[in-house]
C-alpha positions as CSV (number, residue, x, y, z in Angstrom):
1,M,10.8,0.8,55.3
2,K,13.1,3.2,53.6
3,A,14.1,3.0,49.9
4,K,17.6,1.5,50.5
5,E,16.3,-0.8,53.2
6,L,13.8,-2.2,50.6
7,H,16.3,-2.5,47.8
8,Q,18.6,-4.6,50.3
9,Q,15.4,-6.9,51.2
10,L,14.4,-7.4,47.5
11,T,18.1,-8.5,46.7
12,Q,18.5,-10.5,49.6
13,A,15.2,-12.3,48.5
14,L,16.7,-12.5,45.1
15,T,20.0,-14.3,45.7
16,A,18.0,-17.3,46.1
17,I,18.2,-17.7,42.4
18,Y,20.7,-15.2,40.9
19,D,24.2,-14.1,41.8
20,E,24.7,-10.9,44.0
21,N,25.3,-8.5,41.1
22,E,22.2,-9.7,39.2
23,A,20.1,-9.4,42.3
24,Q,21.1,-6.2,42.7
25,S,20.4,-5.1,39.4
26,I,16.9,-6.4,39.1
27,A,16.2,-4.9,42.3
28,Y,17.3,-1.1,41.0
29,I,15.1,-1.8,38.0
30,W,12.2,-3.0,40.2
31,L,12.1,0.2,42.3
32,E,13.0,2.4,39.3
33,E,9.9,1.1,37.3
34,R,7.5,0.5,40.1
35,L,8.3,3.5,42.7
36,Q,10.2,6.0,40.2
37,L,13.4,6.0,42.4
38,D,17.0,5.9,40.7
39,K,19.9,4.8,42.3
40,V,20.7,8.2,44.0
41,N,17.0,8.5,45.3
42,I,17.7,5.0,46.9
43,L,20.6,5.7,48.6
44,L,19.3,9.1,49.8
45,D,15.5,8.7,50.1
46,Q,14.2,9.1,53.7
47,K,10.4,8.6,52.9
48,E,8.8,5.6,54.1
49,I,7.4,3.2,51.5
50,D,4.3,1.1,52.4
51,I,4.9,-2.2,50.2
52,A,1.6,-3.5,50.9
53,T,0.4,-0.4,48.5
54,T,2.9,-1.9,45.8
55,T,3.1,-4.6,43.7
56,Y,6.1,-6.1,45.5
57,D,4.8,-9.6,46.8
58,T,3.4,-10.6,43.3
59,D,6.3,-9.2,41.5
60,L,8.7,-10.9,43.9
61,E,6.7,-14.1,43.4
62,R,6.9,-14.1,39.6
63,L,10.8,-13.2,40.0
64,L,11.6,-16.1,42.2
65,D,9.7,-18.3,39.6
66,H,12.4,-17.1,37.3
67,E,10.2,-14.8,35.1
68,P,12.6,-11.9,33.8
69,I,12.0,-8.4,35.4
70,Q,11.6,-7.1,32.0
71,Y,8.3,-8.9,31.0
72,I,7.0,-8.3,34.6
73,I,7.6,-4.6,34.1
74,G,6.9,-4.8,30.2
75,E,10.0,-3.4,28.7
76,G,13.7,-3.7,28.5
77,D,16.2,-1.0,28.0
78,F,18.1,-1.0,24.4
79,Y,20.7,1.5,23.0
80,G,19.9,4.5,25.5
81,R,15.7,3.8,25.1
82,K,13.1,1.6,26.7
83,F,11.5,-0.8,24.4
84,L,8.0,-2.3,25.2
85,L,8.3,-6.0,25.3
86,N,6.0,-9.0,25.8
87,Q,6.4,-12.6,26.1
88,D,6.5,-12.8,22.0
89,T,9.6,-10.7,21.7
90,L,13.0,-11.6,23.1
91,I,14.6,-9.2,25.7
92,P,17.1,-7.1,24.1
93,R,21.0,-7.9,24.7
94,S,23.8,-5.6,25.2
95,E,25.3,-7.8,22.3
96,T,22.8,-6.7,19.8
97,E,23.9,-3.2,20.9
98,E,27.2,-3.7,19.5
99,L,25.8,-5.2,16.1
100,V,23.6,-1.7,16.0
101,W,26.7,0.4,16.7
102,H,28.8,-1.5,14.0
103,I,26.4,-0.8,11.4
104,L,26.1,3.0,12.4
105,Q,29.7,3.2,12.0
106,H,29.4,2.4,8.4
107,H,25.7,3.5,7.3
108,K,24.1,6.6,7.7
109,E,21.4,6.8,5.2
110,G,19.7,4.3,2.6
111,L,17.5,1.6,3.3
112,L,17.8,-1.5,5.6
113,I,15.7,-4.3,6.3
114,D,15.9,-6.1,9.5
115,I,14.6,-9.9,9.5
116,G,13.3,-11.1,12.4
117,T,12.7,-8.1,14.1
118,G,10.8,-8.8,17.5
119,S,10.3,-5.9,19.4
120,G,11.7,-3.5,16.7
121,C,14.6,-2.6,18.6
122,I,17.4,-2.9,15.9
123,P,15.5,-1.0,12.8
124,I,13.9,1.7,15.4
125,S,17.3,2.4,17.1
126,L,19.0,2.7,13.7
127,A,16.3,4.8,12.4
128,L,16.6,7.3,15.4
129,E,20.5,7.2,15.3
130,S,20.6,8.1,11.4
131,Q,19.2,9.0,8.2
132,L,18.5,5.1,7.5
133,Q,15.1,4.3,6.4
134,T,14.5,1.0,8.0
135,I,12.0,-1.8,7.6
136,G,11.3,-4.6,9.7
137,L,9.9,-8.2,9.1
138,D,8.7,-10.9,11.5
139,I,6.8,-14.2,11.3
140,N,5.1,-13.5,14.8
141,K,1.9,-10.9,14.4
142,N,2.0,-10.4,18.1
143,A,5.7,-9.5,18.0
144,L,4.9,-7.0,15.3
145,E,2.1,-5.2,17.1
146,K,4.6,-4.4,20.2
147,A,7.4,-3.4,17.4
148,T,4.8,-0.9,15.9
149,E,3.7,0.3,19.1
150,N,7.6,0.8,20.0
151,A,8.2,2.8,17.0
152,K,5.1,5.2,17.5
153,K,5.9,5.7,21.3
154,L,9.8,6.7,20.4
155,G,8.9,8.4,17.3
156,A,10.6,6.4,14.5
157,T,9.3,5.9,10.9
158,T,10.3,2.4,11.1
159,Q,7.8,0.2,8.8
160,F,6.9,-3.5,10.0
161,F,5.7,-6.2,7.8
162,H,4.5,-9.9,8.4
163,K,6.3,-12.3,6.5
164,N,7.8,-15.7,6.8
165,I,11.1,-15.8,5.3
166,L,11.7,-19.5,4.9
167,E,8.7,-19.5,2.3
168,E,8.4,-16.0,1.1
169,N,10.7,-13.6,-0.8
170,L,11.5,-10.1,-0.5
171,D,10.3,-9.0,-4.0
172,D,7.4,-6.9,-2.8
173,L,9.8,-4.5,-1.0
174,D,12.3,-1.9,-2.3
175,Q,15.9,-3.0,-3.0
176,P,17.8,-2.3,0.6
177,D,21.5,-0.8,0.8
178,V,21.8,-2.9,4.0
179,M,20.5,-6.2,5.5
180,V,20.5,-7.4,8.9
181,S,19.3,-10.2,10.9
182,N,19.5,-11.4,14.7
183,P,17.9,-14.9,13.8
184,P,17.1,-18.0,15.8
185,Y,20.6,-19.5,16.6
186,V,20.5,-21.3,19.9
187,T,20.7,-25.0,19.2
188,E,18.5,-27.5,20.8
189,A,21.4,-28.9,22.6
190,E,22.2,-25.5,24.0
191,K,19.0,-25.3,25.6
192,E,19.8,-28.0,28.0
193,I,22.4,-25.6,29.7
194,M,20.7,-22.1,29.3
195,D,19.3,-20.5,32.2
196,E,15.8,-21.2,33.6
197,N,14.4,-17.6,32.9
198,V,15.2,-17.9,29.2
199,V,14.0,-21.5,28.7
200,R,11.0,-20.9,30.3
201,Y,9.8,-17.6,29.5
202,E,11.8,-16.1,26.3
203,P,9.9,-17.0,22.9
204,E,11.0,-20.4,21.3
205,L,10.1,-19.2,17.9
206,A,12.8,-16.5,18.0
207,L,15.7,-18.4,19.9
208,Y,15.8,-22.3,18.8
209,V,17.1,-23.7,15.7
210,S,17.5,-27.7,15.4
211,N,20.9,-29.3,16.1
212,E,20.8,-31.1,12.5
213,D,20.6,-27.6,10.5
214,P,21.6,-24.7,13.0
215,L,22.4,-22.3,9.8
216,I,18.9,-22.7,8.4
217,F,17.9,-19.0,9.0
218,Y,21.7,-17.8,7.8
219,R,21.6,-19.5,4.5
220,R,17.8,-18.4,3.4
221,I,18.7,-14.8,4.4
222,A,21.8,-15.2,2.6
223,D,20.0,-16.3,-0.5
224,L,17.5,-13.5,-0.2
225,A,20.1,-10.8,0.5
226,Q,22.1,-12.0,-2.8
227,K,19.0,-11.7,-4.6
228,R,17.9,-8.4,-3.5
229,L,20.5,-6.1,-1.9
230,K,21.6,-3.2,-3.9
231,K,25.0,-3.7,-5.8
232,N,27.9,-3.0,-3.2
233,G,25.3,-3.6,-0.6
234,W,25.9,-5.0,2.8
235,L,24.5,-7.8,4.9
236,Y,24.8,-8.4,8.9
237,F,24.3,-11.1,10.8
238,E,24.5,-11.3,14.6
239,I,25.6,-15.3,15.4
240,N,26.1,-18.3,17.5
241,E,29.8,-17.9,18.7
242,Q,30.3,-21.6,17.5
243,F,29.5,-21.0,14.0
244,G,31.6,-18.0,12.9
245,K,33.4,-19.5,10.2
246,E,30.6,-21.5,8.9
247,T,28.5,-18.3,8.7
248,E,31.2,-16.4,7.1
249,Q,31.6,-19.0,4.2
250,L,28.0,-19.1,3.4
251,L,28.4,-15.5,2.6
252,I,31.6,-16.2,0.2
253,E,29.8,-19.0,-1.6
254,R,27.2,-16.5,-2.3
255,G,29.5,-14.1,-3.9
256,F,30.1,-11.8,-0.7
257,T,33.3,-9.9,-0.3
258,N,34.9,-7.9,2.4
259,T,33.6,-10.7,4.9
260,E,34.6,-10.2,8.5
261,I,33.9,-12.2,11.6
262,I,33.7,-9.5,14.5
263,K,34.3,-10.4,18.4
264,D,31.9,-8.9,21.1
265,F,32.7,-7.4,24.4
266,Q,33.5,-10.8,25.9
267,G,35.5,-11.9,23.0
268,K,33.3,-14.2,21.3
269,D,32.6,-14.1,17.7
270,R,29.1,-12.5,17.3
271,I,28.9,-10.7,14.2
272,V,29.5,-11.6,10.7
273,K,29.3,-9.3,7.8
274,G,29.7,-9.1,3.9
275,Q,29.3,-6.6,0.9
276,L,27.8,-8.1,-2.1
């Protein structure tokens, strides 16, 4: 079987649960990671591929069970780099790339702390794209192990620490110039309408908050930032599009100025920022 034919076969199989574009994209990722074939190679490659010698059958079974391709191959793309993932880390999203891009437009040096770092994609990307010193915090030790592995693999000096920010403060860390967080913000009610591949496989600890208190992490992080940010320091949040004004109000109530709600590429409220 030729590479192009294999791509078409995998795409067709995946249309059972994904739309055509997403199925094609997943098929391209699979061929690139499992067979080291990029799109051009797939279209032009004339070598015969014996799928019996590949992980095709087992991978397809997992894909048709809604498991994300990123968990199957163990990595995901973010800001031009590949980050190692496990099921204790969220799959990086393009909306979070926008958050990183926005921070880079305004901050090139100083200390930045990322709260709820997961795979470390935010602080590692920022460290590699600027002169920022970066630190990542997370409650999940398995996620921190993967973040540390990513920093080493990608050559970043980012440090990682285990911390439950709902119960601990940041007094043992140097005062940052910038704080950022993409905390859990999907409400339990929203869980009912989310894709099965997210609900079944991505870490609940990193995704969900109660319907009764959806801003619990934002409120706590804003309190910590109020106490620990350097004078004129900045706080950045990735947010649930439903709570842009409420999140901005949290910052205003704590003395932040120059607050702003920033829309993502889909026109949804996605980033809130403020200066102390």
